[in-house]
Legacy VTK file of the C-alpha trace (Angstrom):
# vtk DataFile Version 3.0
C-alpha trace
ASCII
DATASET POLYDATA
POINTS 179 float
115.881 81.691 100.521
114.041 84.609 102.098
111.787 83.635 105.005
110.313 86.738 106.609
109.378 86.718 110.249
105.750 86.636 111.268
103.904 89.816 110.282
103.273 92.309 113.057
101.675 95.706 112.621
104.093 98.583 112.955
103.586 100.110 116.421
102.435 103.702 116.641
104.686 106.381 118.097
103.818 107.513 121.621
104.122 111.284 121.415
103.306 111.560 125.126
106.853 110.295 125.724
109.351 113.158 125.720
111.958 111.463 123.458
109.344 110.764 120.766
107.949 114.278 121.023
111.430 115.810 120.779
112.308 113.610 117.788
109.134 114.740 115.997
109.872 118.382 116.766
113.352 117.899 115.264
111.833 116.250 112.162
109.438 119.187 111.771
112.353 121.645 111.969
114.333 119.637 109.405
111.439 119.373 106.967
110.436 122.990 107.619
113.882 124.072 106.420
113.220 122.284 103.100
109.818 123.830 102.377
109.397 125.627 99.070
111.884 123.531 97.127
111.186 122.344 93.602
110.211 118.739 92.826
110.684 117.628 89.218
108.874 114.636 87.761
110.718 111.329 87.849
110.379 109.512 84.525
112.507 106.531 83.602
114.820 107.178 86.539
115.636 110.767 85.599
114.422 114.148 86.778
112.185 115.888 84.241
111.200 119.523 84.445
107.872 120.260 82.807
106.678 123.551 81.367
104.006 123.946 84.043
104.319 123.752 87.804
101.979 124.157 90.725
102.550 125.192 94.291
101.546 122.792 97.041
100.342 124.859 99.992
100.058 123.962 103.650
96.285 123.768 104.257
96.854 124.863 107.854
98.833 127.927 106.770
97.785 128.926 103.251
100.701 131.327 102.691
103.269 128.564 103.283
104.516 126.836 100.120
105.349 123.217 100.876
106.840 122.606 97.446
106.762 123.572 93.792
105.819 120.487 91.792
106.262 119.997 88.061
102.963 119.163 86.404
102.958 116.473 83.736
101.499 117.374 80.381
100.756 115.062 77.455
104.433 114.767 76.468
105.496 113.793 80.003
102.616 111.329 80.404
103.522 109.613 77.136
107.177 109.437 78.226
106.127 107.970 81.591
104.007 105.288 79.927
106.854 104.420 77.561
109.309 104.229 80.479
106.903 101.960 82.366
106.549 99.654 79.358
110.340 99.465 78.998
110.828 98.842 82.730
108.246 96.066 82.623
110.338 94.172 80.076
113.064 93.591 82.669
110.980 93.785 85.856
108.692 90.949 84.839
111.637 88.545 85.050
112.790 89.668 88.489
112.459 86.668 90.826
109.876 86.791 93.604
112.609 86.803 96.255
114.172 89.964 94.809
110.805 91.693 94.530
109.953 90.806 98.119
113.384 91.962 99.301
112.873 95.291 97.539
109.598 95.847 99.387
111.173 94.851 102.700
113.999 97.366 102.078
111.389 100.021 101.278
109.659 99.266 104.590
113.006 99.483 106.421
113.872 102.797 104.744
110.478 104.222 105.611
110.815 102.947 109.168
114.208 104.693 109.446
112.793 107.957 108.052
109.408 107.586 109.683
109.220 110.906 111.508
110.540 112.791 108.482
107.757 111.293 106.347
105.196 112.140 109.037
106.510 115.719 109.219
106.028 116.140 105.458
102.392 115.050 105.909
101.893 117.534 108.740
102.937 120.339 106.390
101.435 119.105 103.128
98.050 117.770 104.207
97.581 119.347 107.613
97.549 116.077 109.565
98.168 116.052 113.270
101.209 114.138 114.474
99.343 110.972 115.439
97.450 110.758 112.128
100.608 111.356 110.090
102.507 108.752 112.128
99.643 106.287 111.668
99.717 106.776 107.901
103.460 106.095 107.790
103.022 103.006 109.976
100.323 101.788 107.600
102.598 102.322 104.584
105.275 100.229 106.311
102.669 97.545 107.002
101.529 97.524 103.359
105.096 97.142 102.061
105.777 94.248 104.427
102.404 92.617 103.776
102.845 92.671 100.003
106.421 91.385 100.298
105.004 88.374 102.115
102.231 88.003 99.533
104.797 87.916 96.728
106.488 85.008 98.460
103.225 83.298 99.316
102.272 83.142 95.651
105.750 82.350 94.360
105.877 78.853 92.838
108.073 76.487 94.811
108.623 78.840 97.741
108.215 77.246 101.200
106.306 80.319 102.361
103.646 79.532 99.754
100.475 78.159 101.309
99.862 75.737 98.434
101.930 74.458 95.511
99.441 75.764 92.996
96.441 78.024 92.878
92.939 76.791 92.343
90.093 78.381 90.502
86.587 77.268 89.621
88.030 75.943 86.378
90.645 73.780 88.059
94.252 73.981 89.110
96.775 75.938 87.091
100.373 77.101 87.263
101.782 80.424 86.240
104.209 80.548 83.321
107.873 80.629 84.159
110.662 82.470 82.428
111.878 80.648 79.327
115.456 79.465 79.105
LINES 1 180
179 0 1 2 3 4 5 6 7 8 9 10 11 12 13 14 15 16 17 18 19 20 21 22 23 24 25 26 27 28 29 30 31 32 33 34 35 36 37 38 39 40 41 42 43 44 45 46 47 48 49 50 51 52 53 54 55 56 57 58 59 60 61 62 63 64 65 66 67 68 69 70 71 72 73 74 75 76 77 78 79 80 81 82 83 84 85 86 87 88 89 90 91 92 93 94 95 96 97 98 99 100 101 102 103 104 105 106 107 108 109 110 111 112 113 114 115 116 117 118 119 120 121 122 123 124 125 126 127 128 129 130 131 132 133 134 135 136 137 138 139 140 141 142 143 144 145 146 147 148 149 150 151 152 153 154 155 156 157 158 159 160 161 162 163 164 165 166 167 168 169 170 171 172 173 174 175 176 177 178
């Protein structure tokens, strides 16, 4: 049974330290080499190229194309909604432990690629290094926080603060999967 450690905010990167500064410079070079590439939509787990695209520009350097992004039209939006409805049919039965583990893996992946994610923000939204790093740290915190919340509200889980939830109308339990 998954029992996460106590939550702690993700520490911020100290760019005054030479190793951190050099790592960020390397991330900026790596991401800079990828600028201008095309990003299709992702619908139902597959790449979809739409009829229309738009160019995302670096607000700090308006002639620099960060990426070419496919723009969803009505057909793509309808396909995305249908894919979400289909995914819900299986996702709704995924146990709380698996959902929480998925979010913890997402936090770990983001932590591992932290400076790369921050570098993309530097180019795409014009953030300075510290602001971009802070946004990535916050995303890691959100993923870990919500993983813990999933477990806290999971019926029968020892991490849960109470065995049931209360409302003004009384105590109730959530429905469980049949079978």
